N, C-alpha and C positions, 0 to 999 in steps of 0.2 A: 707697725709693720703689717703690711697687707699680704695676705696669702691668696694666690689665685689657684683654682683647681677645677678639674672637670670630673664629675661623678661618672663612674663606669656605666655605659649604656646611654649616656646623654652627650649631646654635642654642645651644650651650653656651658660656657665658662662662668664659674661663680667666684666670689671673693669673700674673704673674712678678714676683718681687721683684729689683730690680737689686742686684748684690752690694755696691756702694759707697753709702754715705749721701751725700746732697747737702748742700752747704754751701760755705763759703769757705776752710776750713782745708786744710792739706796732706793728701793722700791722700783727699780728698772730691771728689765730682763736683759741678760747678757746676750750678745750677738749669737754666740754658739747655741744657747738655749732657745732663742727665738728661731733659729734655723732648724733645730731639732723638732720644735713644736710644729713648724711649717711642714716638715717632712712627715711627721706623724699624721697631720690633717690630709696631706696628699695621699699617703698610704691608705688611709681609710676610704678616700674617694675612689682610689683604684679598686678597692674591694667592694664598692657599691654603696658606701655609707656617706650621706650628705652631712657634713660636719655641723652646719648651721641648724638643720632640722633636728639632729641628734642632741645638740646643745639646748635648743628650745624645748625639747621634750624633757630633758634632764632638769632644766630650770623650772619648768612647770610642775614636775613631780616634787621637786625640792620645796617649792612654794606651797604646794598642797599639804606636804607633810609638816611644814612650819605652821600653816593655818590650823591643821588638826591639833598640833601640840599647843598652840595658843588657845584654842577652844577648850582643851583640857585644863590648861593652867589659868585661863581667864586673864591673860596678859593685858593690863590696862595701859593707856597711853603714857601715864606717868612712869610706870615700870619699864615700858619699852624705850622711852626717852633716856631713862637712867642707864639702861643696858647699852643703848647706843653710845652714850657719852663715855661709858667705861671701856667699851671694846672696840669702838671705831678707830680705824688707823687712817691717817692722811695718805692719799695716793702718791704725792710727790716725794715723800721720804719715809713712809712706813711708821712714823711715830704716832703716838696718841694725840688727841685733840689738846689744844693749848688750854691752860687753866682758865683764862678769860672766856674762851669759847664754851668750855664746860659750864662755867658759872652762868653765862647768858642763856644757854639752852635750858638749864635746870630752873632758872628763874621764870621761864615761860609757863611752867606747870605748877608753880607755888601759888598758894592763896595769899590774900592780904595779910600783912604782918607789920610788926614794928621792928625797927632796927635797934641795935644796941644803944644808940644815942636817943631813942625814943621817937624818931620820925616814922610816920606811917608810909608804907609802900603799898601800892595797889597790887591786886592779883595779876599774875602773868596772863598774857593774851591767850594761852592754850589752857588756862585753868578751867574754864567751863567744860571742857571735854577730857580733862586729865584722868578722871576716875572711870571713864568709859572703857570697857574692854575693846580691843581692836577689832574683834569679830562683830561687835555691835555698833561700831562707829559708821555713821552714814554721811553721805554727801551734804545732806541738810544740816547735820550737826556741825560739820566743818564750815559750811556757809554761814551759819548763825554765829559761830565763834568769830569768823572773819568780819562779818558785818558789824559786830560789836566792837572789835578791835580797830577797825578802819576809822571809826568815829573819833577815837582818841588819837591815833597816829597812823596814817596811811603807810609810811615807810616801815614802821615797826610791825604793822600787820602783815605786810608782804614778807618780811623777814621770818615772822612766825610761821607763815605758810610754807616758806622754803625749808624751814627746819622740820615741820610736820611731814612734808613730802619726803625728805631725806630719811627720816625715822621710819616711815611706812615702807619705803622701798627697801631699806636695810633689813627689815623684818619680813620682807617678801609679801607684803600686802598689796594686792592689785586694786 
């Protein structure tokens, strides 16, 4: 749903797309609620508040507070991924991640191990950076993990980077 509005004192029409689709299904916004949200955004614009700027400021302050909390707690990538797997909800239906997806994600940060049948499994592609606190994770750390992983399997290395990006975004890491 696209909301168009003009901020008081400006002649420029702006637009904002609501993050959820409207409809009757789970995880969707009902049409009445979408219209109410659009009316609220337009009312703020009439009083001189630009919704997109206000939302950006709110998101930045939220990310800063999350980062401060992570610094205090020393949240590692392994713990962040575990938290993501437990609390993430799918956008289409609002349910948790599927069991197979959870297992795949968690395997990416596990070290080398032996299965119950005695076969050896290699460490996950994100294992080299799993114990690193998110606040100390650098682009070169990520690049090194990717370079190591791409030698084994380019497709799985890309998948690991997609998962890493999702976890970092979910925790508000820019």
